[in-house]
C-alpha positions as a LaTeX table, in Angstrom:
\begin{tabular}{lrrr}
\hline
Residue & $x$ (\AA) & $y$ (\AA) & $z$ (\AA) \\
\hline
Met1 & $-1.40$ & 17.02 & 18.17 \\
Thr2 & 1.23 & 17.09 & 15.46 \\
Arg3 & 0.33 & 18.81 & 12.15 \\
Leu4 & 1.95 & 18.32 & 8.81 \\
Thr5 & 4.10 & 21.45 & 8.03 \\
Asp6 & 4.19 & 22.83 & 4.50 \\
Ser7 & 7.27 & 21.33 & 3.56 \\
Asp8 & 6.16 & 17.68 & 4.57 \\
Ile9 & 3.48 & 18.34 & 2.63 \\
Ala10 & 5.36 & 18.75 & $-0.61$ \\
Glu11 & 7.87 & 16.19 & 0.34 \\
Leu12 & 5.02 & 14.09 & 0.80 \\
Thr13 & 3.17 & 14.91 & $-2.52$ \\
Ala14 & 6.39 & 14.26 & $-4.46$ \\
Trp15 & 6.82 & 10.87 & $-2.72$ \\
Arg16 & 3.42 & 9.67 & $-3.66$ \\
Arg17 & 3.93 & 10.68 & $-7.75$ \\
Ala18 & 7.40 & 8.74 & $-7.58$ \\
Leu19 & 5.58 & 5.52 & $-5.85$ \\
His20 & 2.94 & 6.32 & $-8.59$ \\
Arg21 & 5.25 & 6.09 & $-11.25$ \\
Ala22 & 6.79 & 2.84 & $-10.43$ \\
Pro23 & 3.73 & 0.67 & $-9.72$ \\
Glu24 & 4.12 & $-3.04$ & $-8.45$ \\
Val25 & 0.80 & $-5.36$ & $-8.41$ \\
Ser26 & $-0.22$ & $-7.92$ & $-5.37$ \\
Gly27 & 2.78 & $-10.09$ & $-4.21$ \\
Glu28 & 5.42 & $-8.25$ & $-6.25$ \\
Glu29 & 5.80 & $-5.35$ & $-3.87$ \\
Ala30 & 9.75 & $-5.71$ & $-3.11$ \\
Ala31 & 11.21 & $-2.56$ & $-4.67$ \\
Thr32 & 7.86 & $-0.59$ & $-2.83$ \\
Ala33 & 8.42 & $-2.07$ & 0.52 \\
Ala34 & 12.31 & $-1.29$ & 0.22 \\
Glu35 & 11.10 & 2.35 & $-0.13$ \\
Val36 & 8.71 & 2.26 & 2.40 \\
Ala37 & 11.19 & 1.01 & 4.64 \\
Arg38 & 13.83 & 3.47 & 3.46 \\
Val39 & 11.54 & 6.38 & 4.33 \\
Leu40 & 10.44 & 5.38 & 7.50 \\
Ala41 & 13.88 & 4.83 & 8.99 \\
Ser42 & 14.18 & 8.54 & 8.60 \\
Thr43 & 11.57 & 8.88 & 11.24 \\
Ala44 & 13.31 & 6.92 & 14.03 \\
Pro45 & 11.01 & 4.20 & 14.71 \\
Asp46 & 11.24 & 1.91 & 17.67 \\
Arg47 & 11.78 & $-1.07$ & 15.17 \\
Val48 & 11.04 & $-1.90$ & 11.41 \\
Val49 & 9.94 & $-5.39$ & 10.31 \\
Thr50 & 10.12 & $-5.95$ & 7.00 \\
Asp51 & 9.09 & $-9.11$ & 4.84 \\
Leu52 & 6.20 & $-9.34$ & 6.90 \\
Gly53 & 3.43 & $-12.10$ & 5.20 \\
Gly54 & 5.49 & $-11.44$ & 1.85 \\
His55 & 6.42 & $-7.56$ & 1.24 \\
Gly56 & 4.62 & $-6.02$ & 4.50 \\
Val57 & 6.29 & $-3.40$ & 6.53 \\
Ala58 & 5.58 & $-2.48$ & 10.18 \\
Ala59 & 7.17 & 0.34 & 12.12 \\
Val60 & 6.71 & 0.58 & 15.82 \\
Tyr61 & 6.80 & 3.88 & 17.66 \\
Asp62 & 6.83 & 3.36 & 21.48 \\
Gly63 & 5.11 & 5.27 & 23.75 \\
Ala64 & 6.33 & 6.44 & 27.21 \\
Gly65 & 4.51 & 4.03 & 29.30 \\
Pro66 & 2.29 & 0.97 & 29.13 \\
Gly67 & $-0.95$ & 1.22 & 27.02 \\
Pro68 & $-2.77$ & $-0.17$ & 24.11 \\
Thr69 & $-1.47$ & $-1.06$ & 20.47 \\
Val70 & $-2.82$ & 1.52 & 17.65 \\
Met71 & $-2.52$ & 0.32 & 14.28 \\
Ile72 & $-2.91$ & 2.18 & 11.16 \\
Arg73 & $-2.98$ & 0.35 & 8.18 \\
Cys74 & $-2.45$ & 1.07 & 4.57 \\
Glu75 & $-1.56$ & $-0.93$ & 1.25 \\
Leu76 & 1.70 & $-1.55$ & $-0.97$ \\
Asp77 & 0.16 & $-2.72$ & $-4.48$ \\
Ala78 & $-1.16$ & $-1.42$ & $-7.34$ \\
Leu79 & $-3.39$ & $-2.69$ & $-10.49$ \\
Pro80 & $-2.44$ & $-4.79$ & $-13.24$ \\
Ile81 & $-4.52$ & $-2.19$ & $-15.76$ \\
Ala82 & $-3.15$ & $-0.02$ & $-18.16$ \\
Glu83 & $-3.16$ & 3.86 & $-17.08$ \\
Thr84 & $-4.46$ & 6.06 & $-19.53$ \\
Gly85 & $-4.38$ & 9.42 & $-17.77$ \\
Thr86 & $-1.60$ & 11.75 & $-18.89$ \\
Pro87 & $-0.46$ & 13.46 & $-15.50$ \\
Pro88 & 3.43 & 14.16 & $-15.59$ \\
His89 & 3.92 & 11.24 & $-12.75$ \\
Arg90 & 1.89 & 8.69 & $-14.98$ \\
Ser91 & 2.82 & 5.08 & $-14.43$ \\
Arg92 & 6.29 & 3.92 & $-16.37$ \\
Val93 & 5.30 & 0.33 & $-16.04$ \\
Pro94 & 3.29 & $-1.14$ & $-19.08$ \\
Gly95 & 0.05 & $-2.73$ & $-17.79$ \\
Lys96 & 0.47 & $-1.51$ & $-14.23$ \\
Gly97 & $-1.03$ & 1.30 & $-12.51$ \\
His98 & $-1.69$ & 2.81 & $-8.80$ \\
Leu99 & $-5.29$ & 3.13 & $-9.91$ \\
Cys100 & $-6.85$ & 2.68 & $-6.52$ \\
Gly101 & $-5.03$ & 5.11 & $-4.69$ \\
His102 & $-3.08$ & 3.18 & $-2.30$ \\
Asp103 & 0.34 & 5.03 & $-3.17$ \\
Gly104 & $-1.86$ & 8.19 & $-1.83$ \\
His105 & $-2.80$ & 5.87 & 1.48 \\
Met106 & 1.16 & 5.13 & 1.55 \\
Ala107 & 2.08 & 8.69 & 1.70 \\
Ile108 & $-0.55$ & 9.62 & 4.08 \\
Val109 & 0.59 & 6.76 & 6.54 \\
Ala110 & 4.35 & 8.31 & 6.20 \\
Gly111 & 3.01 & 11.45 & 7.11 \\
Val112 & 1.75 & 9.61 & 10.36 \\
Ala113 & 5.39 & 8.33 & 10.67 \\
Arg114 & 6.62 & 12.27 & 10.68 \\
Gly115 & 4.17 & 13.35 & 12.91 \\
Leu116 & 5.28 & 10.43 & 15.38 \\
Ser117 & 8.86 & 10.95 & 15.01 \\
Arg118 & 8.41 & 14.85 & 16.42 \\
Asn119 & 5.97 & 13.80 & 19.36 \\
Arg120 & 5.81 & 10.35 & 20.47 \\
Pro121 & 2.48 & 8.96 & 22.37 \\
Ala122 & 2.43 & 9.30 & 26.20 \\
Arg123 & 1.33 & 5.89 & 26.57 \\
Gly124 & 0.73 & 2.38 & 24.30 \\
Arg125 & 2.46 & 2.27 & 21.05 \\
Val126 & 1.83 & 2.93 & 17.41 \\
Val127 & 2.14 & 0.20 & 14.96 \\
Leu128 & 2.28 & 1.64 & 11.30 \\
Leu129 & 1.52 & $-1.28$ & 8.69 \\
Phe130 & 1.96 & $-1.18$ & 4.79 \\
Gln131 & 0.43 & $-4.75$ & 3.68 \\
Pro132 & 0.83 & $-6.34$ & 0.63 \\
Ala133 & $-1.44$ & $-8.08$ & $-1.81$ \\
Glu134 & $-4.55$ & $-5.98$ & $-0.75$ \\
Glu135 & $-6.27$ & $-6.34$ & $-4.41$ \\
Thr136 & $-6.36$ & $-9.94$ & $-4.04$ \\
Gly137 & $-7.04$ & $-10.46$ & $-0.49$ \\
Ala138 & $-4.25$ & $-12.59$ & 0.14 \\
Gly139 & $-2.27$ & $-10.09$ & 2.35 \\
Ala140 & $-3.97$ & $-9.58$ & 5.35 \\
Ala141 & $-4.27$ & $-13.61$ & 5.88 \\
Leu142 & $-0.32$ & $-13.59$ & 4.73 \\
Val143 & 0.11 & $-10.83$ & 7.37 \\
Leu144 & $-1.68$ & $-12.76$ & 10.26 \\
Ala145 & 0.13 & $-15.67$ & 9.49 \\
Asp146 & 3.41 & $-14.35$ & 10.13 \\
Pro147 & 4.95 & $-15.69$ & 13.32 \\
Arg148 & 5.99 & $-12.27$ & 13.84 \\
Trp149 & 2.44 & $-10.91$ & 13.92 \\
Pro150 & 1.53 & $-11.81$ & 17.70 \\
Gly151 & 4.16 & $-9.08$ & 18.73 \\
Leu152 & 3.03 & $-6.45$ & 16.82 \\
Ala153 & $-1.19$ & $-7.22$ & 17.18 \\
Pro154 & $-2.97$ & $-4.37$ & 17.78 \\
Asp155 & $-5.82$ & $-3.59$ & 20.20 \\
Ile156 & $-7.31$ & $-0.97$ & 17.97 \\
Ala157 & $-6.96$ & $-1.12$ & 14.14 \\
Leu158 & $-7.76$ & 1.72 & 12.11 \\
Ser159 & $-7.61$ & 2.32 & 8.05 \\
Leu160 & $-8.54$ & 4.97 & 5.28 \\
His161 & $-9.64$ & 4.45 & 1.92 \\
Asn162 & $-10.21$ & 7.44 & $-0.25$ \\
Met163 & $-13.75$ & 7.11 & $-2.36$ \\
Pro164 & $-14.52$ & 9.37 & $-5.57$ \\
Gly165 & $-17.87$ & 10.22 & $-5.69$ \\
Val166 & $-17.99$ & 11.89 & $-2.48$ \\
Pro167 & $-17.15$ & 15.41 & $-1.76$ \\
Leu168 & $-13.41$ & 16.12 & $-1.65$ \\
Gly169 & $-12.28$ & 15.79 & 2.09 \\
Ala170 & $-15.77$ & 14.82 & 3.42 \\
Ala171 & $-16.10$ & 11.58 & 5.25 \\
Leu172 & $-18.15$ & 8.40 & 5.03 \\
Leu173 & $-18.14$ & 6.72 & 8.39 \\
Arg174 & $-20.69$ & 4.24 & 10.60 \\
Pro175 & $-20.53$ & 1.20 & 12.77 \\
Gly176 & $-21.20$ & $-1.88$ & 11.57 \\
Val177 & $-20.65$ & $-3.91$ & 8.08 \\
Val178 & $-19.08$ & $-1.18$ & 5.55 \\
Asn179 & $-17.45$ & $-3.71$ & 2.84 \\
Cys180 & $-19.27$ & $-6.80$ & 1.64 \\
Ala181 & $-17.74$ & $-10.18$ & 1.79 \\
Ser182 & $-16.62$ & $-11.66$ & $-1.50$ \\
Gln183 & $-14.62$ & $-14.55$ & $-3.31$ \\
Gly184 & $-13.82$ & $-15.47$ & $-6.84$ \\
Leu185 & $-15.13$ & $-19.62$ & $-8.08$ \\
Arg186 & $-13.38$ & $-21.34$ & $-11.00$ \\
Ala187 & $-15.07$ & $-24.14$ & $-12.23$ \\
Val188 & $-13.28$ & $-26.25$ & $-14.93$ \\
Leu189 & $-15.88$ & $-28.89$ & $-16.77$ \\
Thr190 & $-14.43$ & $-31.82$ & $-18.47$ \\
Gly191 & $-15.43$ & $-33.95$ & $-20.73$ \\
Arg192 & $-14.38$ & $-35.49$ & $-24.22$ \\
Thr193 & $-13.36$ & $-34.00$ & $-27.33$ \\
Ser194 & $-14.03$ & $-35.24$ & $-30.89$ \\
His195 & $-14.11$ & $-34.28$ & $-34.32$ \\
Ala196 & $-16.01$ & $-31.10$ & $-35.45$ \\
Ser197 & $-17.81$ & $-33.42$ & $-37.85$ \\
Glu198 & $-19.16$ & $-35.95$ & $-35.21$ \\
Pro199 & $-20.14$ & $-33.65$ & $-32.18$ \\
Gln200 & $-22.52$ & $-36.69$ & $-31.17$ \\
Lys201 & $-19.29$ & $-38.55$ & $-30.64$ \\
Ala202 & $-17.90$ & $-35.79$ & $-27.58$ \\
Thr203 & $-18.72$ & $-35.11$ & $-24.18$ \\
Ser204 & $-19.17$ & $-31.36$ & $-24.45$ \\
Pro205 & $-19.62$ & $-29.29$ & $-21.62$ \\
Met206 & $-21.29$ & $-26.52$ & $-23.87$ \\
Pro207 & $-24.69$ & $-27.17$ & $-22.51$ \\
Ala208 & $-23.72$ & $-27.26$ & $-19.01$ \\
Leu209 & $-22.30$ & $-23.96$ & $-19.69$ \\
Ala210 & $-24.71$ & $-22.39$ & $-21.39$ \\
Arg211 & $-27.33$ & $-23.52$ & $-18.70$ \\
Leu212 & $-24.95$ & $-22.40$ & $-15.78$ \\
Met213 & $-23.71$ & $-18.54$ & $-16.65$ \\
Pro214 & $-27.75$ & $-17.57$ & $-16.55$ \\
Ala215 & $-28.38$ & $-19.98$ & $-13.55$ \\
Leu216 & $-25.88$ & $-18.95$ & $-10.96$ \\
Ala217 & $-26.79$ & $-15.37$ & $-12.43$ \\
Ala218 & $-29.81$ & $-16.22$ & $-10.91$ \\
Leu219 & $-28.70$ & $-16.89$ & $-7.35$ \\
Ser220 & $-28.58$ & $-12.97$ & $-6.79$ \\
Asp221 & $-30.62$ & $-10.96$ & $-4.72$ \\
Pro222 & $-29.49$ & $-7.38$ & $-5.58$ \\
Ala223 & $-32.12$ & $-5.21$ & $-3.33$ \\
Glu224 & $-29.87$ & $-3.51$ & $-0.86$ \\
Gly225 & $-30.36$ & $-5.13$ & 2.53 \\
Pro226 & $-28.87$ & $-7.57$ & 4.65 \\
Glu227 & $-29.78$ & $-10.70$ & 2.49 \\
Phe228 & $-28.16$ & $-8.83$ & $-0.33$ \\
Arg229 & $-26.30$ & $-11.45$ & $-2.91$ \\
Leu230 & $-25.17$ & $-11.35$ & $-6.12$ \\
Val231 & $-23.35$ & $-13.30$ & $-8.56$ \\
Thr232 & $-21.56$ & $-12.06$ & $-11.45$ \\
Val233 & $-20.03$ & $-14.30$ & $-14.08$ \\
Thr234 & $-16.55$ & $-12.68$ & $-15.16$ \\
His235 & $-15.12$ & $-14.94$ & $-17.57$ \\
Ala236 & $-16.19$ & $-17.97$ & $-19.40$ \\
Arg237 & $-14.19$ & $-20.10$ & $-22.14$ \\
Leu238 & $-15.01$ & $-23.24$ & $-24.18$ \\
Gly239 & $-12.84$ & $-25.56$ & $-25.72$ \\
Ala240 & $-9.82$ & $-24.82$ & $-27.90$ \\
Pro241 & $-9.86$ & $-22.19$ & $-30.54$ \\
Ala242 & $-10.27$ & $-24.45$ & $-33.48$ \\
Phe243 & $-12.89$ & $-25.04$ & $-36.30$ \\
Gly244 & $-12.19$ & $-28.84$ & $-36.24$ \\
Ile245 & $-12.66$ & $-30.09$ & $-32.73$ \\
Ala246 & $-15.90$ & $-30.33$ & $-30.98$ \\
Pro247 & $-15.04$ & $-29.11$ & $-27.56$ \\
Gly248 & $-13.77$ & $-31.13$ & $-24.34$ \\
Glu249 & $-13.46$ & $-28.72$ & $-21.75$ \\
Ala250 & $-14.84$ & $-25.38$ & $-20.31$ \\
Glu251 & $-13.87$ & $-22.75$ & $-17.73$ \\
Leu252 & $-16.43$ & $-20.92$ & $-15.72$ \\
Trp253 & $-15.32$ & $-17.95$ & $-13.07$ \\
Ala254 & $-17.42$ & $-15.90$ & $-11.29$ \\
Thr255 & $-17.66$ & $-13.90$ & $-8.25$ \\
Leu256 & $-19.85$ & $-13.80$ & $-5.27$ \\
Arg257 & $-20.74$ & $-11.10$ & $-2.98$ \\
Thr258 & $-22.89$ & $-11.00$ & 0.16 \\
Arg259 & $-23.02$ & $-8.55$ & 3.00 \\
Thr260 & $-21.48$ & $-10.96$ & 5.67 \\
Asp261 & $-19.25$ & $-14.13$ & 5.88 \\
Asp262 & $-21.93$ & $-16.11$ & 7.47 \\
Arg263 & $-24.35$ & $-15.36$ & 4.21 \\
Met264 & $-21.37$ & $-16.14$ & 1.78 \\
Asp265 & $-20.97$ & $-19.66$ & 3.47 \\
Arg266 & $-24.53$ & $-20.09$ & 2.46 \\
Leu267 & $-24.14$ & $-18.73$ & $-1.38$ \\
Ala268 & $-21.10$ & $-20.46$ & $-1.76$ \\
Ala269 & $-22.63$ & $-24.14$ & $-1.06$ \\
Glu270 & $-25.44$ & $-23.43$ & $-3.41$ \\
Ala271 & $-23.33$ & $-22.03$ & $-6.01$ \\
Leu272 & $-21.24$ & $-25.39$ & $-5.91$ \\
Ala273 & $-24.33$ & $-27.57$ & $-5.56$ \\
Leu274 & $-25.57$ & $-26.02$ & $-8.89$ \\
Ile275 & $-22.20$ & $-26.31$ & $-10.68$ \\
Gly276 & $-22.13$ & $-29.96$ & $-9.32$ \\
Ala277 & $-25.43$ & $-30.75$ & $-10.46$ \\
Ala278 & $-24.65$ & $-29.59$ & $-13.74$ \\
Ala279 & $-21.55$ & $-31.37$ & $-14.48$ \\
Arg280 & $-23.40$ & $-35.09$ & $-13.10$ \\
Ala281 & $-26.47$ & $-33.97$ & $-15.48$ \\
Asp282 & $-23.85$ & $-34.28$ & $-18.59$ \\
Gly283 & $-21.54$ & $-36.50$ & $-17.36$ \\
Leu284 & $-18.40$ & $-34.47$ & $-16.88$ \\
Thr285 & $-15.81$ & $-34.13$ & $-14.25$ \\
Leu286 & $-15.53$ & $-31.07$ & $-11.99$ \\
His287 & $-12.78$ & $-29.08$ & $-10.57$ \\
Thr288 & $-13.58$ & $-26.00$ & $-8.52$ \\
Glu289 & $-11.35$ & $-23.56$ & $-6.93$ \\
Trp290 & $-11.66$ & $-20.40$ & $-4.58$ \\
His291 & $-9.54$ & $-17.32$ & $-5.44$ \\
Asp292 & $-9.47$ & $-13.15$ & $-4.29$ \\
Val293 & $-11.28$ & $-14.41$ & $-0.92$ \\
Phe294 & $-12.20$ & $-11.37$ & 1.24 \\
Arg295 & $-13.83$ & $-11.25$ & 4.51 \\
His296 & $-16.48$ & $-8.50$ & 5.26 \\
Cys297 & $-15.36$ & $-5.15$ & 6.84 \\
Glu298 & $-17.19$ & $-4.11$ & 10.02 \\
Asn299 & $-16.30$ & $-1.31$ & 11.82 \\
Ser300 & $-16.57$ & $-1.88$ & 15.77 \\
Pro301 & $-18.64$ & 0.91 & 17.85 \\
Ala302 & $-15.62$ & 1.72 & 19.90 \\
Ala303 & $-13.31$ & 2.06 & 16.97 \\
Thr304 & $-15.66$ & 4.05 & 14.87 \\
Ala305 & $-16.31$ & 6.41 & 18.16 \\
Ile306 & $-12.37$ & 7.02 & 17.87 \\
Leu307 & $-12.58$ & 7.67 & 14.17 \\
Ala308 & $-15.78$ & 9.90 & 14.60 \\
Gly309 & $-14.17$ & 12.11 & 17.38 \\
Ala310 & $-10.97$ & 12.48 & 14.87 \\
Leu311 & $-12.80$ & 13.46 & 12.20 \\
Asp312 & $-15.00$ & 16.20 & 14.51 \\
Ala313 & $-11.46$ & 17.35 & 15.87 \\
Thr314 & $-10.11$ & 17.86 & 12.58 \\
Gly315 & $-13.22$ & 19.78 & 11.06 \\
Ile316 & $-14.31$ & 17.03 & 8.71 \\
Ser317 & $-17.83$ & 16.44 & 8.09 \\
His318 & $-18.78$ & 13.02 & 8.06 \\
Ala319 & $-22.49$ & 10.78 & 7.59 \\
Pro320 & $-23.27$ & 7.07 & 7.03 \\
Gly321 & $-23.57$ & 7.79 & 3.24 \\
Asp322 & $-24.54$ & 4.55 & 1.00 \\
Leu323 & $-22.38$ & 2.49 & 3.57 \\
Pro324 & $-22.13$ & $-0.66$ & 3.55 \\
Met325 & $-20.74$ & $-0.91$ & $-0.26$ \\
Arg326 & $-20.99$ & $-3.60$ & $-2.37$ \\
Ala327 & $-16.84$ & $-3.72$ & $-3.11$ \\
Ser328 & $-14.76$ & $-5.54$ & $-0.97$ \\
Glu329 & $-11.63$ & $-4.58$ & 1.35 \\
Asp330 & $-9.02$ & $-6.77$ & 2.84 \\
Phe331 & $-8.96$ & $-4.80$ & 6.10 \\
Gly332 & $-11.69$ & $-7.19$ & 7.43 \\
Arg333 & $-9.51$ & $-9.70$ & 8.49 \\
Phe334 & $-7.75$ & $-7.38$ & 10.97 \\
Arg335 & $-11.10$ & $-7.08$ & 13.60 \\
Asp336 & $-9.97$ & $-10.34$ & 14.65 \\
Gly337 & $-9.27$ & $-9.70$ & 18.42 \\
Ala338 & $-8.98$ & $-5.83$ & 17.74 \\
Glu339 & $-11.10$ & $-3.22$ & 17.71 \\
Ala340 & $-11.38$ & $-1.91$ & 14.11 \\
Ala341 & $-13.03$ & 0.76 & 11.60 \\
Met342 & $-12.42$ & 2.11 & 8.17 \\
Val343 & $-13.32$ & 5.37 & 7.34 \\
Phe344 & $-13.64$ & 6.34 & 3.73 \\
Val345 & $-12.69$ & 10.43 & 2.75 \\
Gly346 & $-14.40$ & 11.82 & $-0.49$ \\
Ala347 & $-11.67$ & 12.28 & $-3.53$ \\
Gly348 & $-14.07$ & 14.50 & $-5.43$ \\
Thr349 & $-17.74$ & 14.54 & $-6.50$ \\
His350 & $-16.57$ & 13.91 & $-10.39$ \\
His351 & $-13.30$ & 12.54 & $-9.69$ \\
Pro352 & $-12.52$ & 8.88 & $-11.82$ \\
Pro353 & $-13.50$ & 6.24 & $-9.86$ \\
Leu354 & $-11.56$ & 3.18 & $-8.36$ \\
His355 & $-9.59$ & 0.99 & $-10.82$ \\
Ala356 & $-10.69$ & 3.26 & $-13.72$ \\
Pro357 & $-7.52$ & 3.78 & $-16.20$ \\
Asp358 & $-7.61$ & 7.46 & $-15.57$ \\
Tyr359 & $-7.83$ & 7.27 & $-12.02$ \\
Asp360 & $-5.46$ & 9.53 & $-10.16$ \\
Phe361 & $-5.23$ & 10.11 & $-5.99$ \\
Pro362 & $-5.97$ & 13.35 & $-5.19$ \\
Asp363 & $-2.84$ & 14.91 & $-3.28$ \\
Ala364 & $-5.16$ & 17.21 & $-1.27$ \\
Leu365 & $-6.32$ & 14.13 & 0.67 \\
Ile366 & $-2.31$ & 13.49 & 2.15 \\
Pro367 & $-2.58$ & 16.32 & 5.01 \\
Val368 & $-6.26$ & 15.25 & 5.34 \\
Gly369 & $-5.31$ & 11.86 & 6.00 \\
Ala370 & $-2.58$ & 11.96 & 8.24 \\
Gly371 & $-4.36$ & 14.33 & 10.32 \\
Ile372 & $-7.28$ & 12.36 & 10.97 \\
Phe373 & $-5.09$ & 9.54 & 11.99 \\
Leu374 & $-2.79$ & 11.62 & 14.00 \\
Ser375 & $-5.68$ & 12.91 & 15.90 \\
Ala376 & $-7.09$ & 8.97 & 16.15 \\
Ile377 & $-3.81$ & 8.57 & 18.11 \\
Asp378 & $-3.95$ & 11.48 & 20.12 \\
Arg379 & $-7.40$ & 10.55 & 21.37 \\
Val380 & $-6.35$ & 7.06 & 22.41 \\
Leu381 & $-2.77$ & 7.21 & 23.26 \\
Asn382 & $-2.51$ & 11.04 & 24.57 \\
Ala383 & $-5.66$ & 11.77 & 26.34 \\
\hline
\end{tabular}
């Protein structure tokens, strides 16, 4: 198995920090994608596909003979959160930051590209995918819908996410469900305004809004297990910010979570029925939209075994931990037609959590992550 040199690690660390300074959020990753394509070109891939599903980039490394396609996937996007940490490489873009570690994941996969440039697989091929728009749940679907995707589609799809709260370099891995399904529901309730001195002449959505917030939350069953479901009200708005107007419109946002996609279908139907009944009871019109739709992530036994073997070969301890986790991940769509699995690698027991304003990816994980993937490729394509 090819390993990264000290020079590789130093250069990839500097590159990761440069990416950290210039974050781009979901759907806006044009400059990041161009930088990724530039760096990949230096590793002499057989093909580079750009603008995949938006700003996605894929590099293909062919083996010497026929065999399966192994895809290693990372993410391009940052978050619309202002960074409050003070590293020298902190974000230079107001209100945006790489506060989930996607900059580090890109550096890891760029390290895999360096390894492949020196040691092509004996058979098959490797596709390195830098996916756009992971944070909104839109990117994977757009990549899969790209007409060029069938020419890249993998037999085995692998990914990694850093995990604060887990000892640095230790790993969480198990077959089965590892990330919940989730989706965001936006509901707009419309009635009729009136003067605030005559609220009886309005058709106000205030009573319906007041009933719906606790009623939606009551759909939850937060006990960990197969029937886990959680509805979190994340935003509510009533009327105009004025003292002279009885409100005629309200808006309610909620995030729904379940362990699996089929349970999400049932929860979504219940939530829509609840909101619809409240609107009808109060004579309101209703408009609903779904946003940030994530399928659940499920590790196949075969792909999990590949990652477990790679972890063992690189001396990394691993356990199921508290998987599955409540958080969602856009990797779940890649299990259609492929053996897929994701491993979670510890960022440190006391490391700031993902999406915290002071989070920063631990650079020590760059050689760890690259080593895991290079070992997995070796097991599949060089055995």
